[in-house]
N, C-alpha and C positions, 0 to 999 in steps of 0.2 A: 747658505742650504738651498735648496733650488727649489721651487713650489712644480710642480706638476699638472700637469692639467687632463685630462682625455673627457670624452663623452661614449655611453654605451650603451646603449638599446634597449628597453625591460620589456619583454616581453607576457602578455597576460595571459590569462589562460581558456579564457572568451573576450567573445564584445562587448566591452565596458560602454550603454550607452546612457547618456545625460540626454540636458536641456539640452545643448552645449554643439554635441555631437555625439558621437562611434567613436571609440579608442581600439586602436587589437595591441598597440605598443609605443610608449614611448621615449626619446631621449634624457637622457640628464648627463649633468656636471660634475668629475667626478675628481677635487682636489685632494692632492698629500700635501701638506705644505711640515714643514719640521719631522716628533713625532705624529702627525693629527693626521686624519682621513675628515673629507666633508664632500654632500654634496647638495646638488642645487635644480626640480626638476624646474620643466621648462616651458607649464600648459598653456597652452593655445594663446585664453585669455592672456597672459601676460601682454605678451606681444613684447618679447623678446626674442632673439634668432640667437643660435649657437656661437653664430660670430659671431653674435655682438657680448654675447653673457665670454667666450675665450675672450677675446682684443681685451675687455676691462682685466681678465686678470691674467692675463702676459703680460702690465703697463706698470702690476702692483711693483713697488721699491718689497722686495719680500729679506732684504734686508735690515731695514726697518724696522719691518714686523717682529720680527725671532731674534732684538740684536740687546736684549735683556733674556733673562732664563730665571725661575719662566717672566713669561712677554707682563707686564702691566695689560694687563687682559683687557677693558673698561676703557682707556684710554687709548688702546692700540689701537682694540674698534671703531670709537667715538671716529678718530683718527681716517679712516680707511678712504677713498675720497668718493663723489656720488658716484651710479651709477644702479646697472638690473639687481635691480633682489631676487633674483635668485644667484645670479654668480657672486653677494653679498652673502649670499646663508653660505654658497659651498665654502667661505673660506671662512666665515664665522663656525661654520662648527670643525673646519680643520686646527684653526684657531685655540678654541675652545677645548678638543679631544684631547693637542697640543703641551696645553697650558694642563689640562687636570693630571696630562699624567705623568709633567715637570712636580706636581705637585706628589700622585702616587693614592689620587681618592678619585672616587667618582663623581661625576661632576651635583649630582644629587646631592650629596654630601657634605660639599666645598660649602654650595647656596643655605644645607643648614632641611633641608626637605628630606619629606617619613615619603616614598613612594607606596605605603601600605594603604594612606587615606585616602590616593589617587579610585575617581570615580571609574563603573566597568565603560569601556568601549565598545561604540558598540560595532554592526559588521555592515557593511553600505551593500543595498540592492540596488543594481541598476533597473532600468528603468527596463520593466517586461512588455514583449509584447501584445501579452493577453493572462487579464487574471490567474488561468490556468497556471501559467506558468509561473507560479507565488511555492505551489507546491516542495514540488524539485527545485525549486532553489535553496528553500528553508533545510530540506530532507537534506541536501547536498553538505550545507556549513553546520549539520549538525544542533538546528533548533536553538542558535544561538539565545543566550539573557534578551540585549538587547540588540536593536536592525534600525539601519538608518533606511529607510527609501526611499531612492528617485523618482522626479517625478516633474511634469515638461514636456511632457512625449504632441505637447501639442494641440492637444482636444482635450477642452477643461471635463467635462464628462468625465471621460474615459481615464482621465490622473484622478479623481474621485475613485471612481470605479473600483480603478487599481490601489491604493489609501481603504476603502471598504474590503474590499481582498482578501488584502493585506490587513486588517483588524480581526477578518475569521478562521486566519490562517492560523495566525498564532497565537499566542499569551505573551509572548518577551516585549518588553516593552519599544516603542517606538515611535521613531522623530522621522519626517519630513524631509526630502532638501528639493525644490522646482532649483533653486539655477538660475535665478528671474525670471524664471519664466511665466512668467504673468504679470498685464498689464494691470492698472491701478482699479480696474472695473472688477477683473478676473476674479485678482486675490481677495479684492470684500467683500462678495460672492462665492467665493471661496473658501474661506479660514475658517470665517463662523461652524461649518457645516464639517469640518476636520476636528474642527474641537469638541466636536463631539465622540472623534474615536479616544479619545486620552492619549494623547500622545505627547512626549518629552517635549519637543517640543517644534518648529515649520521655520528649517530655515528657510533663506533668503529667497521670499516670495516672490519678489518684484527686482526687474533691472537694475540695474548698478547703474552711476551718473549721480543722476543729483540727491545728497538725500532729504530735500526738502523734498521727491514723493517719500520716503518713507513716513512722515513728518503727515501728508495726506493720505498715506494709508490708516498712518492710526488715527486721524479723526472718523473716518469712516466704519470704526471696527467697535461693537460691542469690546465691555469688559468682559474680564475672566477667560485670557485665553493663555494659550498652549504660548512658552515662550518666545517670542519672535527674532531669529539671530541673525545679521546682519555677517555675511560672509566677503561676497565679489565685492560690495558697497565698503569696506574695509582694509585698507592695506596702511596706513598711517596711524599715525596717535591724532590729527587732526578730523580722520575720517570718526572717528569714537566723538572726538567732543561734539563734532555736527547730529549726531543718531540718541545722542543722550537721548531721552526726553518718548523717542519713536520703538526703535530696536530692543528687542530687552537685553543681549547681548553679542557676542561678537565671534565671530567663527577663527582661531588665530591659526595661522600656518606658516613655517621655517621657510619655505620659497618667496609665500606671500615678503613677507614682513622683513628679510635680509635677513636668518638666522636668531640665532636664542637670544640675543643682547635684544631686539629690538622686536622681540617674540616679548619679552619677559617688559619690556617699558607701555609694549601694547595694556600686556593684563594688567600691568598697576593701572593704568588709567580708568581700564572697565573697573573697574576695583574700588577706584575712585569718586566711582557715579555710580552707583552704585546694580552695576550693567555682573547680568554672566557672561563667561566663560569655556564656547567648548574648543579643544584644543583637535584638530585637523590635520588632513595628509590630502597630498599631492594625489598619485602616480606614481611613489617613488617605494625604494628598496630599503632593508632593515637600516641599512646607516642611520640617514634620514630618518625611518622611526624610533630609533632609540635613544637617535640626539635627543627625541621631543619627548619620549619616554621621564624623561628625569625633569620635566617640569608636570605629569600628572595630578600632579597631589597640589597644583592650584589651582584647577580647571572645575565645575561646575560635570561640564560632559565632554564625549575623548570619544574624536574619533580615531583613530590610530591602525585600522588594519591595512591600510595600504600593503602591504610584504602577499597579505595572502590570495589579493588577486596575480599574481604574479607567475608567470610559472620556470619563471629562471631565475628566484634573490641571489642576488651575486652574495649577500653576505649576510652574516647571524649574528643578536647580539639578544633585543625587548623577548620575554618574555611572551607570550601572548597565551592564554588560560579562559576561556570565555567570557573572554571579554576583561578579563581579569589582567591588565599592564605590566611588568614588573622590568625596569631596569638593570642588566647588566653590574654584578659588584667588581668591578674588573677597572684599572683609574682611567681616565677621561668620560669621550661617549657611552664607550665598552664595544662596537661592534667591529669586527675583523673579516674580513674576509674568507666565506668557504672553504675549508679542506679542496677545492676542486677548482675556488677559483685564487687561488694564491701563487702559482706561478705564473697568472695571468697578467703582460704586464701594462694591461691598463686599469688594475686595481690597485 
């Protein structure tokens, strides 16, 4: 069987601003392997080019991946050669999909998980230019029960003003994500003030790089804060061990981790260290979001709203209703091309 690799541009409904910059579109990888399909997001901060990811995929020994029917999934995935996490994620999702389809069950059932136990997902608001922009944004989203507000405008006072305005504008549960925008001094200054807003969590307050900075930050902060969640600081299980005792939890994303299997490893290590788990996403289609939804019941927090920001989502799969995320009951991960896209050769 052949491995088919395509890229596709995913356009956003509106420009999406975070501390790293503003996006209007992204190019993601899509992989067909056996009966399975997978996706890998390529956000700039991962530092992986499309050319690099495609070259990795084209070097794979496809015959060995699908030599058995169904394949011994864990052994096959653990034998993948080292390479870019988004490319490995695309293969991992496709192989999980193929494996579960051959066995005739959805992934969550094969893992013995109950989707009804998943927490509500947040819906993410990008950094607004002005506090007055928050109310119309919330109205467009039909006032979801959980919101994640992006901060990191470059002005600490403006960030705090935005957070306070969001708290006044909604009764929803509120999380904050700075995407590493604050220095240690700024984070130590603003986090106690943000804690007064009754937050779900505060995500990636300081830049990724040195895990000791998280421990330095923790020593500067008072007790009884919302959970501090590490995102960009966590890619591998070694990172989780390094952050134990400083970060309260980790954000697990399939493209960052390298797929569903390494995501489950990250979750297991976090649980062993008594850390919380936020299951998050990149700018991705419903393909990747549906695959992630099968893990949702293992998380304390969810942020699986990426497909809601797309102008033209090429896939359908998970059901998202006011933060309640439900994977489809089809065998595999259950994501399929939308009817209008089923004749598209890139899918």
